[in-house]
N, C-alpha and C positions, 0 to 999 in steps of 0.2 A: 503496500499501499504508500500509494505517493508518502510521504515526511510531511508537506503544506495541508494534506486530507487531515490527516492525523491531529495536527497541530487546528486545523480550520470547526472539524466537529469535537475537538476536546474540548473548545474553547466555549462550545454554545451553554445556557441556563440549561438544567438540570432537568424540568422538565421537555427542554424540546428534546435531548439526547435521548431522555425515555422515550417519545415519541421518534425518533431515528431510529433506534433498537429496535421496536416494537414491525417496524414497515422494513427492517433489514433483515430483522428472527424472520418472520414470514417470510420473503423473500428468497432467504437461501435456505429457510428445514431444521437452522440447526443455531446453535447458543453453545457461549462459552462463556467457561468456569476458570481456575485456575486451581493444579491439580497436582499435588505433593505428597505419599502418603495419606491420603483426605483431600477434599477439597476446602479451601480456603476459606474464615467465616468470619465475620466482622462482630462485634455485639452496640446495637443500637437499641436503644430506651432501654437495658436487661434483656432481650431479648435476642436471636442467633439470629442474623441475618447474609446471606450468605450472596455472592455476586455475580454478575453475570452482564457479559457481552456483547455486541452485535458482531464483533468480526475481532480474529486471534492476537492481533497489532495491538485490541485497544487492551483487552485482558495483560499483554503482558510490559505492557506500560505501566502496568500497572503492580507487576511482581520484582515488587521491592521492602526492602525492610521486612516486617514478619513473614512478609511472603517473595521476600528472594528467591528460593530455593521451588517456589512451584513456575510448575509453565501450562501455558492455557493448552485444555482437554474441549474437544466439541461435544456438543448433547443430542443429538436429533431429536427435530423439535415435537414429534412424538413422544417418544419419551419425557420430552420436559412436560407437556399439554398432561398426558395421564399419569405418567407413574412422580414425577420432581416435584409438579405443585401440587397436587394430590395427597405427599408427604408432606411436603414444607406445610401446608397445613393443620394436618393433622397434629405433627411437633411443635405447634404454635413458630413455627421462622418464620421470615421477615425473606424479602428476595432485595438485593442492593440493587438495582438496575447501574447501569452504564456508571459505575463510579468513575473519576479520574484523579490521576496524580494531586493536581490541587486544585481540588473543589471536593462536592460533595457528589452525590450521586441520589436517585429516585426513591424512598421507601418505597416496597409497595407491599401488602399481603397477595399472596399467594393463588389468590379469591382476586382476585383485579387485575393480576398478570396472566389470566387464563383467559380473565374475560375479553383483555384485548386485543391477545395472541386471536382468541379465535374470532373475534370481530375482523382486526389484518386478513388473517390471513382469509378469508369464507372472499374476501375478493380476488386473490390468486387463485379459486375455484373456477 
């Protein structure tokens, strides 16, 4: 991915990055996380939040500090919609959508992210 695209997209406000992520994931049929002996997580308001990105390059940009040994790993959209998000909901976890190194992420309830991805995916059918 071109460095200028990475710079421009990561500078978008969190809500615009969320919308970009939903569109891109629906288009490519995959979402990206960071993995190293388990998936990367963060704490948000006392709950576990799992970060997700629309493309490997954006995940890689966040593989530093606590996540320095982590590598981007793709998750098929079907698995994400049918296994991940329902499991996260039952575990009372949150989705940290498209965090960036210098800024915040959109924090979403799994059910909300599921709905947004399903709504966007219907436009591709």
